[in-house]
C-alpha positions as CSV (number, residue, x, y, z in Angstrom):
1,M,0.0,0.0,0.0
2,D,2.9,2.3,0.5
3,S,3.3,3.0,-3.2
4,F,-0.2,4.4,-3.6
5,V,0.1,8.1,-4.7
6,P,-2.2,10.2,-2.6
7,A,-4.1,13.0,-4.3
8,S,-2.4,15.6,-2.1
9,A,0.9,14.7,-3.7
10,I,-0.6,15.4,-7.2
11,T,-2.8,18.5,-6.7
12,A,-1.7,21.6,-4.8
13,P,-3.5,22.2,-1.5
14,P,-5.8,25.2,-1.0
15,D,-4.1,28.6,-1.1
16,E,-2.8,29.0,2.5
17,A,-2.3,32.7,1.9
18,A,-6.0,33.3,1.3
19,E,-8.0,35.2,3.9
20,E,-9.7,33.1,6.5
21,I,-13.4,33.6,6.6
22,V,-14.2,30.9,9.2
23,R,-11.9,29.3,11.8
24,L,-13.2,26.9,14.4
25,T,-10.7,25.8,17.1
26,D,-11.5,22.8,19.3
27,V,-15.2,23.7,19.5
28,K,-17.3,21.7,21.9
29,R,-21.1,21.8,22.6
30,R,-23.0,19.4,24.8
31,F,-26.7,18.8,25.4
32,G,-26.9,17.2,28.8
33,A,-24.5,14.2,28.7
34,T,-24.5,14.1,24.9
35,P,-21.7,15.8,23.0
36,A,-23.1,17.3,19.8
37,L,-19.7,18.8,18.9
38,D,-16.7,17.2,20.4
39,G,-13.6,19.2,19.5
40,I,-14.3,20.4,16.0
41,S,-11.5,22.4,14.3
42,L,-12.0,23.8,10.7
43,T,-10.8,26.6,8.5
44,V,-12.7,28.0,5.5
45,R,-10.8,30.4,3.3
46,K,-12.2,33.2,1.1
47,G,-13.8,32.0,-2.1
48,E,-13.7,28.4,-1.0
49,I,-16.6,25.9,-1.0
50,L,-16.4,23.5,1.9
51,G,-18.8,20.6,2.2
52,I,-19.5,19.3,5.7
53,I,-21.0,15.8,5.5
54,G,-22.2,13.3,8.0
55,R,-25.1,11.1,9.0
56,S,-28.1,12.4,10.8
57,G,-27.1,13.2,14.4
58,A,-23.5,13.7,13.5
59,G,-23.5,17.3,14.7
60,K,-23.9,19.2,11.4
61,S,-27.0,21.3,12.4
62,T,-25.4,22.2,15.8
63,L,-22.3,23.3,14.0
64,I,-24.2,25.6,11.7
65,R,-26.2,27.1,14.6
66,C,-22.9,27.8,16.4
67,L,-21.5,29.5,13.4
68,N,-24.5,32.0,13.1
69,G,-24.6,32.5,16.8
70,L,-27.9,30.7,17.5
71,E,-26.0,28.3,19.8
72,Q,-23.3,29.2,22.2
73,V,-20.3,26.8,22.4
74,D,-19.3,25.3,25.7
75,S,-15.6,25.7,24.9
76,G,-13.3,26.4,22.0
77,D,-13.3,29.4,19.7
78,I,-15.1,30.5,16.5
79,H,-13.8,33.4,14.4
80,I,-15.7,34.9,11.5
81,E,-13.6,37.2,9.2
82,G,-11.0,37.3,12.0
83,R,-13.4,38.3,14.7
84,R,-14.0,36.0,17.7
85,I,-17.7,35.5,18.1
86,T,-17.7,33.1,21.1
87,G,-19.2,34.8,24.1
88,L,-20.8,37.8,22.2
89,S,-24.1,39.1,23.4
90,E,-27.2,39.0,21.1
91,K,-26.8,42.7,20.4
92,E,-23.1,42.2,19.5
93,L,-24.0,39.3,17.2
94,Q,-26.4,41.3,15.1
95,P,-23.8,43.1,12.8
96,L,-22.0,39.7,12.4
97,R,-25.2,38.0,11.2
98,R,-25.5,40.5,8.4
99,R,-22.2,39.1,7.1
100,I,-23.7,35.6,7.0
101,G,-26.3,34.5,4.5
102,M,-28.4,31.3,5.2
103,I,-30.3,29.0,2.8
104,F,-32.5,26.3,4.2
105,Q,-33.9,22.9,3.2
106,H,-37.5,24.1,3.4
107,F,-37.0,27.6,1.9
108,N,-38.6,29.6,4.8
109,L,-40.3,32.1,2.4
110,L,-43.1,34.3,3.7
111,S,-46.2,33.3,1.8
112,A,-47.9,36.7,2.1
113,K,-45.0,38.6,0.5
114,T,-44.1,38.6,-3.2
115,V,-40.8,37.1,-4.4
116,A,-39.2,40.5,-4.6
117,E,-40.4,41.4,-1.1
118,N,-39.0,38.1,0.2
119,V,-35.6,38.8,-1.4
120,A,-35.6,42.4,-0.1
121,L,-36.6,41.4,3.5
122,P,-33.0,41.4,5.0
123,L,-32.5,45.0,3.6
124,K,-35.8,46.1,5.1
125,I,-34.7,44.8,8.5
126,E,-31.5,46.8,8.1
127,G,-33.5,49.9,7.4
128,A,-32.7,50.4,3.7
129,G,-35.1,52.5,1.7
130,K,-37.7,50.9,-0.6
131,T,-36.0,52.0,-3.8
132,E,-32.7,50.5,-2.8
133,R,-34.4,47.3,-1.6
134,L,-36.3,46.7,-4.8
135,K,-33.3,47.6,-7.0
136,R,-31.1,45.1,-5.1
137,A,-33.9,42.5,-5.3
138,G,-34.2,42.9,-9.0
139,E,-30.4,42.4,-9.5
140,L,-30.5,39.3,-7.4
141,L,-33.5,37.8,-9.1
142,E,-31.7,38.3,-12.4
143,L,-28.7,36.5,-11.0
144,V,-30.7,33.5,-10.0
145,G,-32.8,33.5,-13.2
146,L,-36.1,34.6,-11.8
147,S,-36.6,38.2,-13.1
148,D,-40.0,37.3,-14.4
149,K,-41.2,36.2,-10.9
150,A,-40.7,39.4,-9.0
151,R,-44.4,40.0,-8.4
152,A,-45.3,36.3,-8.0
153,Y,-46.1,34.7,-4.6
154,P,-44.2,31.7,-3.2
155,S,-47.3,29.4,-3.6
156,S,-47.0,29.7,-7.4
157,L,-43.4,28.6,-7.5
158,S,-41.8,25.2,-7.9
159,G,-39.5,23.8,-5.3
160,G,-36.4,24.7,-7.3
161,Q,-37.7,28.3,-7.9
162,K,-38.4,28.7,-4.2
163,Q,-34.8,27.7,-3.4
164,R,-33.6,30.2,-6.0
165,V,-35.5,32.9,-4.2
166,G,-34.0,31.7,-0.9
167,I,-30.5,32.0,-2.4
168,A,-31.3,35.5,-3.7
169,R,-32.6,36.5,-0.2
170,A,-29.4,35.1,1.4
171,L,-27.3,37.3,-0.8
172,A,-29.3,40.5,-0.3
173,A,-27.1,42.0,2.4
174,R,-23.9,41.1,0.5
175,P,-22.6,38.5,3.0
176,A,-19.0,37.3,3.2
177,L,-20.2,33.8,4.0
178,L,-23.1,31.7,2.8
179,L,-24.3,28.8,4.9
180,S,-26.3,26.1,3.1
181,D,-28.2,23.8,5.5
182,E,-29.3,20.7,3.5
183,A,-30.5,23.2,0.8
184,T,-31.1,20.5,-1.9
185,S,-32.5,17.7,0.3
186,A,-36.1,18.4,-0.6
187,L,-35.4,18.7,-4.3
188,D,-35.4,16.1,-7.1
189,P,-32.1,15.1,-8.7
190,E,-32.4,17.3,-11.8
191,T,-33.4,20.4,-9.7
192,T,-30.6,19.6,-7.3
193,R,-28.1,19.7,-10.1
194,S,-29.4,23.1,-11.3
195,I,-29.2,24.6,-7.8
196,L,-25.7,23.3,-7.3
197,A,-24.7,24.8,-10.7
198,L,-26.2,28.1,-9.6
199,L,-24.3,28.1,-6.3
200,K,-21.1,27.3,-8.1
201,D,-21.7,30.1,-10.6
202,I,-22.4,32.6,-7.7
203,N,-19.2,31.4,-6.0
204,S,-17.3,32.0,-9.2
205,K,-18.8,35.4,-10.0
206,L,-18.9,36.9,-6.5
207,G,-16.0,35.1,-4.9
208,L,-18.4,34.1,-2.2
209,T,-17.3,31.7,0.5
210,I,-19.8,28.8,0.9
211,L,-20.1,26.3,3.8
212,L,-22.4,23.5,2.7
213,I,-24.0,21.2,5.2
214,T,-25.3,17.9,3.7
215,H,-25.7,14.2,4.1
216,E,-25.3,13.5,0.4
217,M,-21.9,12.8,-1.1
218,E,-23.1,13.6,-4.6
219,V,-23.9,17.2,-3.4
220,V,-20.3,17.5,-2.1
221,R,-18.9,16.0,-5.3
222,G,-20.9,18.4,-7.5
223,I,-19.8,21.7,-5.9
224,A,-17.3,21.6,-3.1
225,D,-13.5,22.3,-3.2
226,R,-12.9,20.4,0.1
227,V,-14.9,18.1,2.3
228,A,-14.9,17.6,6.0
229,V,-16.6,14.4,7.3
230,I,-18.3,14.7,10.7
231,D,-19.1,11.7,12.9
232,A,-20.3,11.8,16.5
233,G,-19.4,15.5,16.8
234,R,-15.8,14.9,15.5
235,N,-14.1,15.9,12.3
236,V,-12.9,12.4,11.3
237,E,-11.6,13.2,7.8
238,E,-10.9,16.2,5.7
239,G,-9.3,16.9,2.3
240,Q,-9.9,17.9,-1.3
241,V,-13.0,16.2,-2.6
242,W,-11.4,14.1,-5.3
243,S,-8.7,13.0,-2.8
244,V,-11.2,11.8,-0.3
245,F,-13.2,10.1,-3.0
246,A,-10.1,8.4,-4.3
247,D,-8.8,7.2,-1.0
248,P,-11.3,7.4,1.9
249,Q,-9.7,6.7,5.2
250,A,-12.4,6.7,7.9
251,A,-15.0,3.9,8.1
252,I,-17.8,6.5,8.0
253,T,-16.4,8.0,4.9
254,Q,-16.1,4.7,3.2
255,S,-19.8,4.0,4.1
256,L,-21.0,7.3,2.9
257,L,-19.2,6.8,-0.4
258,S,-20.4,3.2,-0.9
259,G,-23.1,4.4,-3.3
260,S,-20.7,6.7,-5.2
261,R,-17.8,4.3,-5.8
262,P,-17.7,1.0,-7.6
263,Q,-18.3,-1.9,-5.2
264,L,-17.7,-5.6,-5.7
265,P,-20.9,-7.2,-7.0
266,E,-22.9,-8.7,-4.2
267,H,-23.1,-12.2,-5.6
268,I,-19.3,-12.4,-5.8
269,A,-18.7,-10.7,-2.4
270,A,-21.2,-13.2,-0.8
271,R,-19.1,-16.2,-1.8
272,L,-15.6,-14.9,-0.9
273,S,-13.5,-17.1,1.4
274,P,-10.7,-15.6,3.5
275,K,-8.3,-18.5,2.9
276,S,-8.5,-20.3,-0.4
277,G,-10.2,-20.4,-3.7
278,A,-9.7,-20.6,-7.5
279,A,-8.9,-16.9,-7.7
280,Q,-7.7,-14.1,-5.4
281,I,-10.0,-11.0,-5.6
282,L,-8.2,-7.7,-5.5
283,S,-9.5,-4.1,-5.3
284,I,-7.4,-1.5,-7.1
285,D,-7.6,2.2,-6.4
286,M,-5.8,4.8,-8.5
287,A,-5.9,8.6,-8.8
288,G,-4.4,11.3,-10.9
289,S,-1.7,10.3,-13.4
290,A,-1.7,6.7,-12.1
291,A,-5.3,6.3,-13.3
292,Q,-4.5,7.5,-16.8
293,G,-2.0,4.9,-18.0
294,A,-2.6,1.6,-19.9
295,L,-2.4,-0.3,-16.6
296,F,-4.1,-3.5,-17.6
297,A,-2.6,-3.7,-21.1
298,D,0.8,-3.4,-19.5
299,L,-0.1,-6.0,-16.8
300,S,-1.3,-8.4,-19.5
301,Q,2.0,-8.0,-21.4
302,A,4.2,-8.4,-18.3
303,L,2.2,-11.3,-16.8
304,P,0.1,-13.0,-19.5
305,Q,-3.2,-14.6,-18.4
306,S,-2.6,-13.3,-14.9
307,F,-6.0,-11.7,-14.2
308,C,-9.7,-11.3,-15.2
309,L,-11.4,-7.9,-14.9
310,V,-14.5,-8.3,-12.7
311,H,-15.9,-4.8,-12.2
312,G,-15.0,-1.1,-11.9
313,G,-14.4,2.0,-13.9
314,I,-12.8,5.5,-14.1
315,D,-14.6,8.6,-13.0
316,H,-13.5,12.3,-13.0
317,I,-13.9,14.4,-9.9
318,Q,-12.7,18.0,-9.9
319,D,-11.2,17.3,-13.4
320,Q,-9.1,14.5,-11.9
321,P,-9.3,10.9,-12.9
322,V,-10.3,8.5,-10.0
323,A,-10.3,4.8,-10.8
324,R,-11.5,1.7,-8.9
325,F,-11.3,-1.8,-10.3
326,F,-11.8,-5.4,-9.1
327,I,-9.8,-8.2,-10.6
328,A,-9.6,-11.9,-10.1
329,V,-6.1,-13.4,-10.1
330,P,-5.8,-17.2,-10.6
331,T,-4.1,-19.1,-7.8
332,R,-3.0,-22.2,-9.7
333,D,0.5,-20.6,-9.7
334,A,1.0,-19.8,-6.0
335,A,3.4,-17.0,-6.8
336,L,1.2,-15.2,-9.3
337,P,-1.0,-13.1,-6.9
338,E,2.0,-11.6,-5.2
339,K,3.6,-10.8,-8.6
340,V,0.4,-9.1,-9.7
341,Q,0.2,-7.0,-6.5
342,Q,3.8,-5.9,-6.8
343,F,3.3,-4.9,-10.4
344,L,0.2,-2.8,-9.6
345,K,1.8,-1.1,-6.6
346,A,4.8,-0.2,-8.6
347,R,2.4,1.6,-11.0
348,G,1.0,3.8,-8.2
349,A,-2.1,1.7,-7.4
350,R,-3.4,0.9,-3.9
351,V,-4.2,-2.8,-3.7
352,E,-6.3,-4.7,-1.2
353,V,-6.9,-8.4,-1.0
354,L,-10.7,-8.9,-0.5
355,G,-10.6,-12.7,-0.3
356,Y,-10.7,-15.8,-2.5
357,D,-13.4,-16.8,-4.9
358,P,-13.8,-20.6,-4.8
359,D,-16.1,-20.7,-7.9
360,H,-14.3,-18.3,-10.2
361,A,-13.9,-19.8,-13.7
């Protein structure tokens, strides 16, 4: 396994010189005897999209409530744009909240107000004049592709349109940070893709920093630059999205990714033996340049009739190739499986022996 080339060695890490918009340091929050956050440390830099993913109950919602000051932490520090917000009073938090936009799973639009009035609401709360409010609302509705819906009411909109209004409203006060709390969970896959494309476009055009809370790996894959995996209130894994997809380390990450990465077909996995069989079953993971070569053609030439391709494929995440394959290596020559493994590792692959297939032809 030592020869596997990690993504971090191929792609440059995030710009360490970029301004920090969010910094959490050893943040803890308990509800009775239950730790909702148990020592979370994270940094989000200007213009970055960070996806925070975890199962229900992992601490994601508590984290986002601590970031916007709706929950006070028990210990640790939170800084937004360099300002320490832990311990601030409600009055002191008000100006800070204007620097944070929020989009929600269920939109939270006011049914009695028009689309334009919903978008302008944060500016009305700030005390901006009507002309300024409506001008800003018009600009934002154009940005999210809903200029023709300014006078409509939320009841006439589709779910995707309501979320676009929610995004426009979150941008009204020109925030430095946009928090997205399961913003696509109530939407169908096609609408989800359109909303993610919109957020990516806004990030690109405005240089807006986005912190995305979700339980869906496909959402993280579609938009985020980096991902942090939260489990039982702890940050158990963090890295560039394609790096984590290529080589997930934590068990929870592997579980969350099981629907997004090729898996050994169940009928083969069910009959694997740990000790003996007609063929040794290997999983092969590759990323970056290692995934672009003629690996199997070269293996066939170096070791003829040494394997059978069982399952797998090559994907592209953040414009980087990420490959996972499963092969069966005959065991009639006892030395062959080790030769195949050595060859693959020398070419930059991470190889794992899954077991032996007693029935493999």
